[in-house]
NULO-520172 format. One line per 10 residues: number of its first residue (from 0); their letters; for each residue y, z, x of C-alpha. Coordinates in steps of 0.02 Angstrom, whole numbers, always signed. Each point is the difference from the previous one (the first is absolute). Layout:
NUM) a) Y,Z,X ~ ... .
END
This chain:
0) mklailddyq) +2391,+12927,-6436 ~ +19,+170,+49 ~ -153,+134,+6 ~ -18,+179,+35 ~ -93,+116,+14 ~ -2,+195,+18 ~ -27,+166,+43 ~ -142,-99,+149 ~ -12,+159,+103 ~ -162,-61,+87 .
10) naalksaawd) +41,-183,+34 ~ -152,-48,-127 ~ +67,-124,-126 ~ +29,-143,+109 ~ -191,-20,+29 ~ -59,+54,-165 ~ +46,-141,-100 ~ +28,-200,+43 ~ +159,+5,+26 ~ +35,-173,+28 .
20) slgpdmeitv) -78,-58,-157 ~ +171,-4,-64 ~ +48,-102,+120 ~ +163,-56,+128 ~ +135,+34,-109 ~ -48,+183,-41 ~ +92,+101,+128 ~ -76,+188,-19 ~ +58,+161,+85 ~ -112,+156,+41 .
30) fnehlgwded) +103,+173,-31 ~ -114,+80,+107 ~ +115,+177,-36 ~ +43,+115,-165 ~ +178,-76,-46 ~ +71,+172,-40 ~ +72,+84,-165 ~ +166,-81,+15 ~ -2,-165,-152 ~ +163,-90,+63 .
40) aiaarlapfd) -114,+7,+179 ~ -152,-64,-98 ~ +106,-109,-113 ~ +90,-87,+141 ~ -200,-27,+126 ~ -64,-88,-148 ~ +116,-64,-87 ~ -24,-165,+94 ~ -178,-36,-68 ~ -103,-81,-126 .
50) ilvimrertp) -142,+72,+2 ~ -46,+185,+38 ~ -148,+59,+56 ~ -42,+184,-48 ~ -103,+150,+45 ~ -46,+137,-130 ~ +171,+104,-45 ~ +46,+3,+155 ~ +156,-100,-34 ~ +63,+29,-188 .
60) fpasllaklp) +87,-126,-64 ~ +96,+80,-187 ~ +102,-97,-81 ~ +181,+33,+96 ~ -62,-83,+182 ~ -84,-166,-94 ~ +161,-21,-60 ~ +46,-5,+162 ~ -132,-158,+61 ~ +71,-154,-74 .
70) nlkllvttgm) -128,-90,+100 ~ -153,+69,-76 ~ -111,-94,-77 ~ -157,+72,+26 ~ -61,+172,+50 ~ -194,+36,+29 ~ -70,+167,+6 ~ -169,+68,+84 ~ -102,+32,-138 ~ +10,-26,-196 .
80) rnlavdmdaa) +131,+143,-51 ~ +160,+42,+101 ~ +74,+158,-99 ~ +155,-19,+120 ~ +60,-173,-62 ~ +104,-26,-156 ~ -86,-102,-66 ~ +139,-15,-153 ~ +118,-50,+120 ~ -108,-105,+104 .
90) rargvvvcgt) -24,-99,-149 ~ +172,-16,-89 ~ +64,-69,+210 ~ -186,-141,-12 ~ -46,+102,+128 ~ -201,-45,-7 ~ -70,+133,+35 ~ -239,+5,+32 ~ -107,+100,+96 ~ -157,-32,+111 .
100) ailpfpaael) -189,+55,-40 ~ -41,+135,+117 ~ -184,+36,+68 ~ -65,+149,-80 ~ -90,+69,+162 ~ +131,+55,+126 ~ +99,+120,-87 ~ -217,+71,-64 ~ -60,+0,+190 ~ +170,+105,+76 .
110) amafimdlak) -27,+132,-163 ~ -155,+42,+56 ~ +22,-30,+189 ~ +135,+147,-46 ~ -119,+91,-77 ~ -124,-34,+158 ~ +167,+76,+130 ~ +29,+124,-119 ~ -179,+79,+4 ~ -47,-35,+163 .
120) klsaenrimh) +162,+49,+93 ~ -8,-169,+89 ~ +202,-23,+25 ~ -23,+181,+66 ~ -115,-31,+115 ~ +44,-141,+78 ~ +154,+93,+31 ~ -73,+176,+56 ~ -85,-151,+143 ~ +130,-104,+64 .
130) eggwqgvvge) +136,+188,+26 ~ -181,+62,+95 ~ -67,+99,-114 ~ -202,-2,-53 ~ -47,+22,-219 ~ +117,+113,-47 ~ -27,-15,-183 ~ -134,-1,-103 ~ -61,-151,-129 ~ -51,+1,-160 .
140) alngktlgil) -147,-85,-89 ~ +30,-101,-149 ~ -174,-1,-76 ~ +5,+71,-163 ~ +171,+38,+33 ~ +120,-43,-180 ~ +78,-175,-9 ~ +166,+0,-128 ~ +35,-181,-43 ~ +168,-19,-83 .
150) glgrlgsrva) -22,-136,-101 ~ -146,-103,-11 ~ +80,-179,+18 ~ -33,-148,+137 ~ +17,+118,+150 ~ -12,+173,-85 ~ -175,-80,-16 ~ -66,-54,+157 ~ +66,+183,+79 ~ -120,+83,-125 .
160) rfgkalemdv) -163,-149,+33 ~ +31,+66,+207 ~ +7,+171,-65 ~ -169,-2,-95 ~ -62,-101,+187 ~ +36,+184,+91 ~ -96,+103,-144 ~ +170,+34,-74 ~ +23,+69,-170 ~ +114,-111,-73 .
170) iawsqnltqe) +126,+67,-152 ~ +136,-106,-45 ~ +159,-13,-139 ~ +152,-91,-52 ~ +89,+19,-186 ~ -92,-151,-53 ~ -183,+1,+71 ~ -125,-9,-91 ~ -194,+97,-17 ~ -73,-175,+49 .
180) rceaegvrlv) +89,-57,+119 ~ -48,+153,+77 ~ -175,-30,-39 ~ +30,-178,+42 ~ +29,+64,+186 ~ -129,+159,+16 ~ +130,+113,-7 ~ +60,+159,-107 ~ +147,+5,-92 ~ +85,+128,-12 .
190) skedlfrqsd) +165,+96,-59 ~ +175,-25,+114 ~ -6,+211,-6 ~ -207,-4,+87 ~ +48,-149,+100 ~ +138,+114,+104 ~ -110,+128,-13 ~ -180,-58,+65 ~ +79,-143,+125 ~ -53,+16,+191 .
200) flsihvllse) +79,-153,+35 ~ +114,-86,-135 ~ +66,-175,+2 ~ +131,-49,-78 ~ -29,-237,-71 ~ +115,+17,-167 ~ +144,-124,-27 ~ +186,+61,+50 ~ +83,-3,-199 ~ +134,+98,-56 .
210) rtrgligree) -174,+88,-95 ~ -53,+63,+174 ~ +148,+23,+97 ~ -19,+201,+45 ~ -155,-8,-51 ~ -81,+114,+111 ~ +118,+161,+22 ~ +34,+194,+60 ~ -135,+31,-173 ~ -105,-131,+50 .
220) lammkptayl) -22,+28,+176 ~ -17,+210,-50 ~ -169,-55,-90 ~ -48,-47,+165 ~ -154,+88,+144 ~ +79,+56,+132 ~ -126,-87,+123 ~ +41,-176,-120 ~ +106,-143,+73 ~ +107,-133,-119 .
230) vntsrgpivd) -8,-179,+46 ~ +136,-137,-46 ~ -23,-170,+49 ~ +81,-41,-148 ~ +211,+30,-30 ~ +79,+159,+58 ~ +85,+26,-153 ~ -170,+29,-93 ~ +28,+187,+74 ~ +139,+82,+25 .
240) eqalidalrs) +48,+25,+188 ~ +81,+154,+2 ~ -124,+57,-88 ~ -171,-55,+153 ~ +114,+75,+102 ~ +7,+142,-51 ~ -205,+21,-49 ~ -20,-75,+192 ~ +103,+148,+73 ~ -58,+123,-108 .
250) gaiagagldv) -169,-27,+10 ~ -25,-39,-155 ~ -115,-128,+50 ~ -81,-72,+152 ~ +105,-138,+21 ~ +28,-183,-33 ~ -22,-162,+46 ~ +145,-137,-60 ~ +31,-148,+34 ~ +135,-18,-103 .
260) ydveplpkdh) +204,+83,-29 ~ +123,+14,-111 ~ +112,-74,+93 ~ -56,-148,+147 ~ +16,+27,+136 ~ -20,+181,-15 ~ +142,+50,+86 ~ +9,+64,+200 ~ +35,+190,-49 ~ -106,-2,-157 .
270) plrsld) -95,+168,-20 ~ -153,-74,-31 ~ -16,-62,+185 ~ +15,+157,+101 ~ -143,+72,-105 ~ -183,-17,+65 .
END
């Protein structure tokens, strides 16, 4: 059988699992560059494979592409949700779709790393030092600042605990969040409006769905303080990307820490690449 691993940009997949346990008859191919957006070209590259292992939503699998993959029997996605796969079409074609378990702490740690970097200006100072400068920016304290958590699930609750350890005032909101859940995590439940208005750092930890797509738009960004920062390690489309770009350019908010985008990999000419 033939198996392909897609979007392994860091050449990490083969070191991250015991692929040899699949036996000597499994032929594994790794694609470490994005296959692009031409569906016919993608189909031509993937047509020989029986099994595809995909990374998040980086390569979509609509019904039209699935119809061009006659050998496909199994589609494995990292995590248990992937809105880029047409599940009905896969089911109709007899393609089994499954997901992997994910560790809860890496994304939470990454969100906190963004918060620390935005506050302490670590990246900026590192760049200044390597360019020959010295102490070009001034960091700010996290102690006593307000950390807003959008979605207090497994990841959001971990970030909330990090914030509490730094003696931040932690507040939270999501559409189904309860007072009992907030009390269990020792954070304050607030309204959506107050989450955006009060947060000095706002970290997103909701799942991407039709309900959360575009959840943060121009109206929500306009509520934020001009000194506030937005952190998104969840999914890009939760935030209206153009509205965020405009807010960053205009100084409506102080900055953002992003690990996810509408289109991944981020195009080389994307406007976010030109912002500090």
